[in-house]
VEXDREN-2710 file (C-alpha; in Angstrom, 1 decimal):
% VEXDREN-2710
k/r/px/py/pz
1/MET/-25.3/83.1/21.4
2/SER/-21.6/83.7/22.0
3/ASP/-19.6/81.9/24.6
4/THR/-19.7/84.3/27.5
5/CYS/-16.6/82.8/29.1
6/THR/-14.4/84.1/26.2
7/THR/-12.1/86.8/27.5
8/SER/-8.9/88.5/26.3
9/GLY/-5.5/87.0/26.9
10/SER/-4.7/89.6/29.6
11/ALA/-7.9/88.8/31.5
12/LYS/-7.1/85.1/31.6
13/ALA/-3.6/85.7/33.0
14/HIS/-4.6/87.4/36.3
15/GLU/-3.7/85.9/39.6
16/PRO/-6.0/83.6/41.6
17/VAL/-8.7/85.3/43.5
18/SER/-9.5/84.8/47.2
19/VAL/-12.2/82.5/48.5
20/PHE/-13.7/85.6/50.1
21/TYR/-14.0/87.2/46.7
22/ILE/-15.7/84.1/45.2
23/VAL/-18.2/84.0/48.2
24/ALA/-19.0/87.7/47.9
25/LEU/-19.4/87.4/44.2
26/CYS/-21.8/84.5/44.4
27/MET/-23.9/86.1/47.1
28/PHE/-25.6/87.9/44.2
29/THR/-27.3/84.6/43.6
30/ILE/-29.0/84.6/47.0
31/GLY/-30.9/87.7/45.9
32/THR/-32.0/86.3/42.5
33/SER/-32.8/82.9/44.0
34/SER/-35.0/84.5/46.6
35/VAL/-37.0/86.1/43.8
36/SER/-37.2/82.7/42.0
37/PHE/-38.5/81.2/45.2
38/CYS/-41.3/83.8/45.4
39/SER/-42.1/83.4/41.7
40/ASN/-42.5/79.6/41.9
41/GLN/-43.6/78.9/45.5
42/VAL/-45.4/82.0/46.8
43/LEU/-46.9/83.5/43.6
44/PRO/-49.4/80.7/43.1
45/LEU/-50.8/81.4/46.5
46/THR/-51.0/85.1/45.8
47/MET/-52.7/84.5/42.4
48/LYS/-55.4/82.5/44.2
49/ARG/-56.7/85.8/45.6
50/PHE/-57.6/86.9/42.0
51/THR/-58.6/83.7/40.2
52/ASP/-59.6/80.1/40.7
53/SER/-58.3/79.1/37.3
54/THR/-55.3/76.8/37.7
55/MET/-54.6/77.3/34.0
56/LEU/-54.3/81.1/34.4
57/ILE/-52.1/80.7/37.6
58/GLY/-49.9/78.3/35.6
59/PHE/-49.7/80.9/32.8
60/VAL/-48.6/83.7/35.1
61/VAL/-46.0/81.5/36.8
62/ALA/-44.7/80.4/33.4
63/LEU/-44.1/84.0/32.3
64/GLN/-40.5/83.6/33.7
65/ALA/-40.0/80.7/31.3
66/LEU/-41.4/82.8/28.4
67/ASN/-38.8/85.5/29.1
68/GLN/-36.0/82.9/29.3
69/LEU/-36.6/82.5/25.5
70/TRP/-35.3/86.0/24.8
71/VAL/-34.4/88.1/27.8
72/THR/-31.6/85.9/29.2
73/PRO/-29.9/85.3/25.9
74/TYR/-30.2/89.0/24.9
75/ALA/-28.9/90.3/28.3
76/ALA/-25.9/88.0/28.1
77/TRP/-25.3/88.8/24.4
78/LYS/-25.5/92.6/25.1
79/SER/-23.2/92.5/28.1
80/ASP/-20.6/90.8/25.9
81/ARG/-20.6/93.6/23.4
82/ILE/-20.3/96.8/25.5
83/TRP/-17.7/98.5/27.7
84/THR/-18.6/101.5/29.9
85/ARG/-16.7/103.4/32.6
86/ILE/-18.0/100.9/35.2
87/GLY/-17.5/97.8/33.1
88/ARG/-19.8/95.6/31.0
89/ARG/-21.7/93.4/33.5
90/LYS/-22.1/96.1/36.2
91/PRO/-24.3/98.4/34.1
92/LEU/-26.9/95.7/33.8
93/VAL/-26.9/95.0/37.5
94/LEU/-27.1/98.8/38.2
95/ILE/-30.2/99.1/36.1
96/ILE/-32.0/95.9/36.7
97/THR/-31.5/95.4/40.5
98/PRO/-33.6/98.4/41.6
99/LEU/-36.3/97.4/39.1
100/LEU/-36.3/93.8/40.4
101/ALA/-36.5/94.9/44.0
102/VAL/-39.4/97.3/43.4
103/THR/-41.4/94.9/41.3
104/ILE/-41.0/91.9/43.7
105/PHE/-41.9/94.2/46.7
106/MET/-45.1/95.4/45.0
107/VAL/-46.5/92.0/43.8
108/PRO/-48.5/91.2/47.0
109/HIS/-49.9/94.8/47.0
110/MET/-51.4/94.6/43.5
111/PRO/-55.2/95.2/43.8
112/ALA/-56.5/93.5/40.7
113/LEU/-55.8/90.8/38.2
114/TRP/-55.5/93.1/35.3
115/MET/-52.6/94.9/37.1
116/ILE/-50.8/91.9/38.6
117/ILE/-50.3/90.0/35.3
118/PRO/-48.3/92.8/33.4
119/TRP/-46.5/93.6/36.7
120/VAL/-45.4/90.0/37.1
121/PHE/-44.3/90.0/33.4
122/ILE/-42.0/93.0/34.2
123/LEU/-40.7/91.3/37.3
124/GLN/-39.9/88.2/35.4
125/MET/-38.1/90.2/32.7
126/ALA/-35.9/91.8/35.4
127/GLU/-35.3/88.5/37.1
128/ASP/-34.2/86.7/33.9
129/ALA/-31.9/89.7/32.9
130/ASP/-30.3/89.6/36.4
131/GLN/-29.7/85.9/36.2
132/ALA/-27.8/86.4/32.9
133/VAL/-25.0/88.2/34.7
134/LEU/-23.5/85.9/37.2
135/MET/-21.9/83.2/35.1
136/PRO/-20.3/85.6/32.7
137/ALA/-19.1/87.6/35.7
138/ILE/-17.5/84.5/37.1
139/CYS/-15.9/83.8/33.8
140/ASP/-14.6/87.4/33.6
141/SER/-13.0/87.6/37.0
142/VAL/-12.3/84.1/38.3
143/PRO/-9.3/82.1/36.7
144/ASP/-10.0/78.9/34.9
145/LYS/-8.7/76.6/37.7
146/GLN/-11.0/78.3/40.3
147/ARG/-14.2/78.3/38.2
148/PRO/-15.4/74.8/39.4
149/MET/-15.2/76.1/43.0
150/ALA/-17.0/79.3/42.0
151/THR/-19.7/77.2/40.3
152/ALA/-20.1/75.0/43.4
153/MET/-20.3/78.1/45.5
154/TRP/-23.0/79.4/43.2
155/GLN/-25.1/76.2/43.8
156/VAL/-24.5/76.5/47.5
157/ALA/-25.9/80.1/47.4
158/VAL/-29.0/78.8/45.6
159/GLY/-29.5/76.1/48.2
160/VAL/-29.0/78.5/51.2
161/SER/-31.5/80.9/49.7
162/ALA/-34.1/78.2/49.1
163/PHE/-33.6/76.8/52.6
164/VAL/-33.9/80.1/54.4
165/MET/-36.9/81.3/52.4
166/GLY/-38.7/78.0/52.8
167/ARG/-37.8/77.1/56.4
168/TYR/-38.0/80.6/58.0
169/VAL/-39.4/83.4/55.8
170/MET/-42.4/81.5/54.4
171/LYS/-43.4/80.9/58.0
172/LEU/-44.1/84.6/58.4
173/MET/-47.2/84.1/56.1
174/ASP/-49.0/82.2/58.8
175/PRO/-51.6/84.4/60.6
176/GLY/-50.7/85.6/64.1
177/VAL/-47.7/87.2/65.8
178/HIS/-44.2/85.9/65.1
179/GLU/-41.5/86.4/67.7
180/LEU/-38.0/86.8/66.1
181/ILE/-35.5/85.5/68.6
182/LEU/-31.8/85.1/68.2
183/ARG/-30.4/82.2/70.2
184/LYS/-26.7/82.6/71.0
185/LEU/-24.6/80.9/73.7
186/GLY/-27.7/79.9/75.6
187/ILE/-29.1/83.4/75.7
188/ASN/-32.3/84.3/73.8
189/LEU/-32.3/87.8/72.4
190/HIS/-35.7/89.1/71.4
191/LEU/-35.3/91.0/68.2
192/ALA/-38.8/91.9/67.1
193/SER/-42.4/90.9/66.8
194/LEU/-44.0/90.6/63.4
195/GLN/-47.6/90.2/62.3
196/GLY/-48.0/87.3/59.9
197/ALA/-48.8/88.5/56.4
198/GLU/-48.6/87.4/52.8
199/HIS/-46.1/90.1/51.8
200/TRP/-43.2/89.0/54.0
201/PRO/-41.5/86.6/51.5
202/TYR/-41.7/89.4/48.8
203/THR/-40.4/92.0/51.2
204/VAL/-37.5/89.9/52.4
205/SER/-36.7/89.1/48.8
206/ALA/-36.7/92.8/47.8
207/VAL/-34.3/93.7/50.6
208/THR/-32.0/90.7/49.8
209/VAL/-31.9/91.8/46.2
210/VAL/-30.8/95.3/47.1
211/ILE/-28.2/94.1/49.6
212/THR/-26.6/91.5/47.3
213/GLY/-26.8/93.8/44.3
214/ILE/-24.8/96.4/46.2
215/ILE/-22.3/93.8/47.3
216/PHE/-21.9/92.7/43.7
217/LEU/-21.3/96.2/42.4
218/PHE/-18.7/97.0/45.0
219/VAL/-16.9/93.6/44.9
220/MET/-16.9/92.7/41.2
221/ARG/-13.6/93.4/39.6
222/GLU/-13.9/93.7/35.9
223/ARG/-10.9/93.8/33.6
224/TYR/-11.1/95.6/30.3
225/VAL/-12.2/93.5/27.4
226/GLU/-12.4/95.1/24.0
227/PRO/-16.0/95.4/22.9
228/ARG/-17.2/93.0/20.3
229/PRO/-18.8/94.3/17.1
230/LEU/-22.4/95.5/17.6
231/ASP/-23.9/93.0/15.2
232/LYS/-27.7/92.5/15.4
233/PHE/-29.1/90.1/17.9
234/ARG/-30.9/87.3/16.1
235/LEU/-32.5/84.9/18.7
236/PHE/-33.1/82.0/16.3
237/SER/-30.1/82.4/14.0
238/TYR/-28.3/79.3/15.3
239/GLY/-28.5/77.6/11.9
240/LYS/-27.1/74.2/11.5
241/GLU/-24.6/74.7/14.3
242/VAL/-27.2/73.5/16.9
243/PHE/-28.2/70.3/15.0
244/GLN/-24.9/69.2/13.4
245/ILE/-25.2/65.6/14.6
246/ARG/-28.1/63.3/15.5
247/GLU/-27.1/63.5/19.2
248/HIS/-27.8/67.2/19.3
249/LYS/-31.4/66.6/18.4
250/LEU/-31.6/63.9/21.1
251/ILE/-30.1/66.3/23.6
252/TYR/-32.8/68.9/23.0
253/ILE/-35.5/66.2/23.2
254/ILE/-34.2/65.4/26.6
255/PHE/-34.1/69.0/27.6
256/LEU/-37.8/69.3/26.5
257/PHE/-39.0/66.3/28.6
258/GLN/-36.7/66.2/31.6
259/PRO/-38.4/69.2/33.3
260/LEU/-41.6/67.2/33.4
261/PHE/-40.4/64.9/36.3
262/TYR/-39.4/67.8/38.6
263/LEU/-40.0/71.4/37.6
264/VAL/-43.4/71.0/36.0
265/ALA/-44.5/68.1/38.3
266/ILE/-44.3/70.3/41.5
267/ALA/-45.5/73.5/40.0
268/PHE/-48.9/73.4/41.6
269/PHE/-47.7/71.9/45.0
270/PRO/-48.3/75.2/46.9
271/LEU/-52.0/75.0/45.9
272/LEU/-52.1/71.2/46.7
273/ALA/-50.6/71.9/50.1
274/LYS/-53.1/74.7/50.9
275/GLU/-56.3/73.4/49.5
276/GLN/-56.1/69.6/49.7
277/LEU/-53.5/68.7/52.3
278/HIS/-54.6/71.7/54.5
279/MET/-51.0/72.8/55.2
280/LYS/-50.0/76.2/56.5
281/PRO/-47.4/78.2/54.5
282/SER/-44.9/77.4/57.2
283/GLN/-45.5/73.7/56.8
284/TYR/-45.2/73.9/53.1
285/GLY/-42.0/76.0/53.3
286/THR/-40.4/73.6/55.7
287/ALA/-41.3/70.6/53.4
288/PHE/-39.8/72.4/50.4
289/ALA/-36.7/73.3/52.4
290/TRP/-35.8/69.6/52.6
291/SER/-34.8/69.7/48.9
292/SER/-32.2/72.3/49.8
293/VAL/-31.0/70.3/52.8
294/VAL/-30.4/67.3/50.5
295/THR/-28.7/69.4/47.9
296/LEU/-26.3/71.1/50.4
297/THR/-25.4/67.8/52.1
298/THR/-25.0/65.6/49.0
299/ALA/-23.6/67.9/46.2
300/ILE/-20.0/67.6/47.1
301/PRO/-20.1/63.7/47.6
302/MET/-22.0/63.4/44.4
303/GLY/-19.5/65.6/42.5
304/TRP/-16.6/63.4/43.9
305/LEU/-18.4/60.2/42.9
306/PHE/-19.3/61.4/39.4
307/ASN/-15.8/62.7/38.7
308/ARG/-14.3/59.4/39.8
309/PHE/-16.5/57.1/37.7
310/LYS/-17.5/59.2/34.8
311/HIS/-20.3/56.9/33.6
312/ARG/-22.3/59.9/32.7
313/ARG/-24.9/58.3/30.4
314/ALA/-25.5/55.4/32.9
315/PHE/-26.0/57.9/35.8
316/CYS/-28.5/59.9/33.7
317/ILE/-30.5/56.8/32.8
318/GLY/-30.4/55.7/36.4
319/ALA/-31.6/59.1/37.6
320/CYS/-34.6/59.1/35.1
321/ALA/-35.5/55.5/36.2
322/TYR/-35.2/56.4/39.9
323/ALA/-37.4/59.5/39.4
324/VAL/-40.4/57.2/38.9
325/LEU/-40.2/56.1/42.5
326/PRO/-40.9/59.6/44.1
327/LEU/-43.5/60.3/41.4
328/THR/-45.4/57.2/42.4
329/TYR/-45.0/58.0/46.1
330/GLY/-46.3/61.5/45.4
331/LEU/-49.3/60.3/43.5
332/PHE/-50.5/57.6/45.9
333/PHE/-48.9/58.0/49.3
334/MET/-48.4/61.8/49.8
335/HIS/-51.1/62.9/52.3
336/THR/-49.3/65.0/55.0
337/ALA/-46.6/67.7/55.3
338/ARG/-44.1/65.0/56.2
339/ASP/-45.0/63.0/53.1
340/MET/-44.4/66.1/50.9
341/ALA/-41.0/66.6/52.6
342/ILE/-40.1/63.0/51.7
343/PHE/-41.1/63.6/48.1
344/PHE/-39.1/66.8/47.8
345/ALA/-36.0/65.2/49.4
346/ALA/-36.2/62.1/47.2
347/GLN/-37.0/63.8/43.9
348/ILE/-34.2/66.4/44.2
349/VAL/-31.8/63.5/44.3
350/ALA/-33.0/62.4/40.9
351/PHE/-32.9/66.0/39.6
352/ASN/-29.3/66.6/40.9
353/VAL/-27.9/63.3/39.7
354/PHE/-29.3/64.0/36.2
355/ARG/-28.1/67.6/36.2
356/PHE/-24.6/66.9/37.5
357/ASN/-24.0/64.3/34.8
358/PHE/-26.0/65.5/31.8
359/MET/-24.4/68.9/31.3
360/PRO/-20.8/67.4/31.2
361/TYR/-22.2/64.7/29.0
362/VAL/-23.6/67.3/26.5
363/MET/-20.2/69.0/26.4
364/GLU/-18.7/65.7/25.1
365/TYR/-20.8/66.3/21.9
366/THR/-19.5/69.8/21.3
367/THR/-16.4/71.5/20.1
368/HIS/-14.7/74.6/21.5
369/LYS/-16.3/76.6/18.6
370/ASN/-19.9/75.6/19.3
371/VAL/-20.1/74.8/23.0
372/GLY/-21.4/78.3/23.9
373/THR/-24.0/78.2/21.1
374/ILE/-25.3/74.7/22.0
375/LEU/-25.4/75.2/25.8
376/GLY/-27.0/78.7/25.3
377/PHE/-29.8/77.2/23.3
378/THR/-30.7/75.0/26.2
379/THR/-32.0/78.0/28.1
380/ALA/-34.5/78.7/25.3
381/VAL/-35.5/75.0/25.2
382/ASN/-36.1/74.8/28.9
383/GLY/-38.1/78.0/28.8
384/LEU/-40.2/76.7/26.0
385/VAL/-41.3/73.5/27.7
386/ARG/-42.1/75.3/31.0
387/PHE/-44.1/78.0/29.3
388/THR/-46.2/75.5/27.3
389/MET/-46.5/72.7/29.9
390/LEU/-47.4/74.8/33.0
391/PRO/-50.6/76.3/31.4
392/LEU/-51.4/73.0/29.7
393/PHE/-51.2/71.0/33.0
394/GLY/-53.1/73.9/34.7
395/LEU/-55.9/73.4/32.2
396/LEU/-55.9/69.6/32.8
397/VAL/-56.0/70.3/36.6
398/ASP/-59.1/72.4/36.1
399/LEU/-60.8/69.9/33.9
400/SER/-60.0/67.1/36.3
401/GLY/-61.7/68.8/39.2
402/LYS/-58.6/70.4/40.8
403/ASN/-56.4/67.3/40.8
404/TYR/-53.2/69.1/41.6
405/LYS/-51.2/65.8/41.5
406/LEU/-52.1/65.3/37.9
407/PRO/-48.8/66.8/36.5
408/LEU/-47.0/63.9/38.3
409/TYR/-48.3/61.6/35.6
410/GLY/-46.4/63.8/33.1
411/GLY/-43.3/62.9/35.0
412/TYR/-43.6/59.3/33.9
413/VAL/-43.7/60.5/30.2
414/GLY/-40.7/62.7/30.8
415/ALA/-38.7/59.9/32.4
416/VAL/-39.5/57.3/29.7
417/VAL/-38.7/59.7/26.8
418/CYS/-35.4/60.7/28.4
419/ILE/-34.3/57.1/28.9
420/ILE/-35.2/56.2/25.2
421/ALA/-33.3/59.3/23.9
422/LEU/-30.3/58.5/26.1
423/LEU/-30.2/54.9/24.8
424/MET/-30.2/56.2/21.2
425/MET/-27.2/58.4/21.7
426/ARG/-23.9/57.0/20.2
427/PRO/-20.7/57.2/22.2
428/PRO/-19.3/60.8/21.9
429/GLU/-16.1/59.7/20.1
430/LYS/-18.0/57.8/17.5
431/ALA/-20.6/60.5/16.9
432/MET/-18.0/63.3/16.7
433/ALA/-15.6/61.3/14.5
434/GLY/-18.4/60.2/12.2
435/GLU/-19.4/63.8/11.4
436/GLY/-15.8/65.1/11.3
437/MET/-16.4/67.5/14.2
438/ALA/-13.5/66.7/16.5
439/ASP/-11.3/69.6/17.4
440/GLY/-7.9/69.6/15.9
END
C-alpha cells in the first residue's frame, strides 16, 4: 500500500492552517468513533436478543476486523489514485457517510438473525472505508509541522466520543424515563424526556455521523494532486519489502499478540457486565468511560515524557509487563461496576504507553521508501488477529460455561510473547546497517 502522506510539491508548500480548521477536520472522527463504540460495546448486547452463542456474537463483532483486511487498504489506495471535481477524499465521504448512518441506525431494528449478520457486515464495510479517509486527509491539507498536533487532536476526538457515548448515551438504554436537563449558571433547563430503549446509542451515532460528515465535506480543503496510475490493487503483493530484516518479522508477531491483552481481553465485557455482574447499561457505560478519562488526562504528559527520554523499547517492555497487573485484577478481583472501572482505567494506561512508543519504534526499522508499506500492513495484521481470536475465545467461553473472563488469560500469553519478541530485536542502527537498508 502506498504512503498516503505523499503529496505534490505545491501541496506541501501551503501556509499553516488554523487550529479551528484542524479541530473541525478531526471532528469527523467523533462520528466514526461513535460507530466503533456501538460495534464493540453495544452490538454484543443487541446480538444477545438473537443468539446465546458467544462464539457467534464474537464472530459478528469481529466482522469489522475482517473488513480491515481489505476495505481500509483498498479505500486508502483508491483515494490516492483518483481526482474528481470535488477532490479525491471527499467522494468517498460523500458516498460512504449516508450508507454508514443508515446502517448503524437500522441495526437495533433488525427482526431476525439472518438479517442482522449481513446488515452488520455492510455496516462494518462502510465503517472501515470511512476510517481510511481521515489520516490521508490530514496529510493532504495540514503542513508537516502541524501534523503532530492534528494527530493529537484526532486522538482527543476519539476519547471525547468514547466518553460521551459511554457516560451519557449508553445510559439511555436503561428502562424508564430519562430527563434531559441542561445545567447552566445554576439554572436547570429541561430539554426533553426520553423513554429508555436499546436503539438510542445507534440513533445518536447515526445523527453524529451525518453531522460530522457534513462538516468534513464543507471544511476539508483539498489541493490538486495529479492522479497516480490506475494499477491493479493487489492486497498481498507486499513481497519482500515487508520482511526485509528479522525485526520486521518480530514486529508483526508483536502486532499479532498485543491485541490479546486489551482489545480481545475486553471484547465480552458487555455480556459479563449484564449477565454476571448484573450491571445496567448506564453502569457499564460509565465504567468504560473511565478509559477515555485516563486517555484525555494523560496523553499529553505521556507524549512529553516519551519524547524526552525516547527509551522506546524499554517503555514497550514495561507496558507489557504492567498489563499483567490489571489482567490479574480483572480475573480475581473484579466483581462490581467500580471494579470494572478500575480495570478499564488501569489497562488503558498499558495500552497507551505501548501504542505511543511502539509505532515510533517501528518507524526506526523503516526507510522513507517502505514506511507506508510496512505501517499499512499493520492494519491487516491487527484485523487478522481480532477476526480469528474473537470467535475462538467466544467458543472457549461457551465451552467453559459462559466464563466471560476467560479471554483475560489470553492477555498473559500476549504480554509474554510481546516481551520476548521485543528482547530479540536488535538496535535499529545495527539492524538497518547490517542489511544495508539505511537511507542515503
